[in-house]
N, C-alpha and C positions, 0 to 999 in steps of 0.2 A: 754051837753054831754061831757064826758071825754073819750079819746081814747088813747091807747098806741100802737105804731107801732114799731115793731122790724125789724132789718135788720142785715145782715152780716154773717149769717150762710152759711154752704156749706160743700164741701168735701175737706179735707186736709190730707196730708201724716203725718205719725207719726213724731214728732219733729217739725212740722210746727206751724204756728201761725194764729190766727183769731181775729178779733175785732167785737164784737156784739154791736149794738146800739139799744136804746129804747127811743123813743121820745114821750112825752105826749102832748096832745093838748086838747083844750076845755076851759070850764069856770073854770079855775084853780085859786083858791085863794092862796093855798100854798101846797107844797109837803113835807110830814112829814118823810117818809122813802123811800128808794129805794133799790132794791136788785135783785138778779138773782137766779132762781131755775132751776133744770133740771129733766127730767123724761125719763126713758127708759120703753119700753112696759113691762107690768106685774109688775112694781115696783112703789113705791110711789114717788111722787115729792119730791126732796130733795133740801135743801138750799145749794147754792154754795158760795155765798158771798153777804154781804149787809153792809149798813152803820148803825152803831149803835152809841149810845151816846158816843161821844169822840173818835170815830175811826171807824174801819172796822172789819168785821168778815169774815173769810175764812174757808171753809171746809178743814179739814186736808189734804185731798188728792190733793188739788190744791194750797196749800200754797207755795209761792215762784215762782209759774209759772203763776198764774192768778192775775190780778189786776182790781179792780173795781174803776171806776172814774165817775165823774159827771160834767155836765155843767149846773149850775143852771139857767143861762140866757136863755138856750135853753130847759129847762125842760127835759134834756136828761141824761141817765145813760149809761155807757159803761162797757163792760167786755172784757179786753184784755187777750187773752189766748195764752200763749207761751209754747213751748216744749210739744205739745199736744200728748196724749197717746190714744191708741184705746179705753180704758175704759171711755174716755170723750165723746164718742159717745152717743148722747141723743138729745131730743128736749129741747131747752133752753127757759125759760120764764122769762120775767122781771115782776116785781111787784112794785107798788108804792102805798102808802097810801096818798090820795089826799083830801084836803079840798076844796069844792066848796062853793057857796053861802049858801047852805042849809045843806050839810052833809059832814062828813069825812068817806071815804070808801076806801077799798083796791081795786085796779084795776090790771088787768093782761094783758100782751101782748098776741098776737095770737100764739106765739111760733115760734121759728126758729130752723130748724134741723141742727145739727152739726154731721158730719161723719168723723171719723179719721181712715183712712185705706190706705194701700199701694196698 
């Protein structure tokens, strides 16, 4: 069984920073992609940042303020969020495409809420 566990969300004032973490555990052979999405009630889940072949992708609204990073030894992906704005308020989900002994499948974290408010 593969499990993704997120941490690091919470309440922060505008202009503040947060770091989200997502650790994968279980019978992992390899991790093919890692990324972060977010969702607000009534809207579709949207891609915030992910690793792509040769580099990283960022949604335009977060470029220069958010940074995605990874620790392959820990099967962990991070999202460093700086200069947060109220419109960043959402539930953030990590996702990884993971190969186990039998299959390659996408997995999702449980979601961690981020609220940017004064």
